[in-house]
C-alpha positions in Angstrom: 0.0 0.0 0.0 3.0 2.3 0.5 3.6 2.4 -3.3 0.0 3.6 -3.8 0.3 6.5 -1.3 3.6 7.4 -3.0 1.9 7.3 -6.4 -1.0 9.5 -5.2 1.4 12.0 -3.6 3.6 12.2 -6.7 0.5 12.7 -8.9 -1.0 15.5 -6.8 2.3 17.3 -6.1 3.4 17.2 -9.7 0.0 18.2 -11.1 0.1 21.5 -9.2 3.8 22.2 -9.9 3.6 21.4 -13.6 0.4 23.4 -13.9 2.2 26.5 -12.6 5.5 26.0 -14.4 4.0 25.2 -17.8 1.5 28.1 -17.5 4.2 30.6 -16.7 6.8 29.4 -19.2 4.2 29.1 -22.0 3.0 32.7 -21.2 6.6 34.0 -21.2 7.5 32.2 -24.5 4.3 32.9 -26.4 2.6 35.8 -24.7 -1.1 36.2 -24.5 -2.3 35.1 -27.9 -5.4 33.3 -29.3 -4.1 29.8 -29.1 -2.4 30.3 -25.7 -4.6 27.8 -23.8 -4.2 25.1 -26.5 -0.4 25.5 -26.4 -0.3 25.5 -22.6 -2.5 22.4 -22.5 -0.1 20.6 -24.9 2.8 21.5 -22.7 1.0 20.3 -19.6 -0.1 17.0 -21.1 3.4 16.2 -22.1 5.2 17.4 -19.0 2.9 16.1 -16.2 3.3 12.3 -16.8 7.1 12.8 -17.0 7.1 14.8 -13.8 4.8 12.3 -12.0 6.9 9.3 -13.0 10.1 11.1 -12.0 8.7 12.1 -8.6 7.5 8.6 -7.9 11.0 7.2 -8.6 13.0 9.9 -6.9 10.9 10.2 -3.8 12.4 7.3 -1.8 16.1 8.3 -2.3 15.2 11.9 -1.7 13.6 11.1 1.6 16.7 9.1 2.6 18.9 12.0 1.6 16.8 14.4 3.5 16.8 12.2 6.6 20.6 12.0 6.4 21.0 15.7 6.0 18.7 16.3 9.0 20.6 13.9 11.1 23.8 15.8 10.4 22.1 19.2 11.1 20.5 18.0 14.4 23.7 16.3 15.5 
């Protein structure tokens, strides 16, 4: 069940992050034009699954690294 919780967390977290990043980068690159929403949606649809898969795979080693860093900070 731990993998399911990790998958849900990765999907939610990356959905929000990719939403904002693709929105801002698309706006910067294209400006406000007639097909902006279509171009942004294309970027989002491509980027989100990649980000979700990456987060799912990177989360366990990232958690271990964070724990190791915190142990050093806390002594």
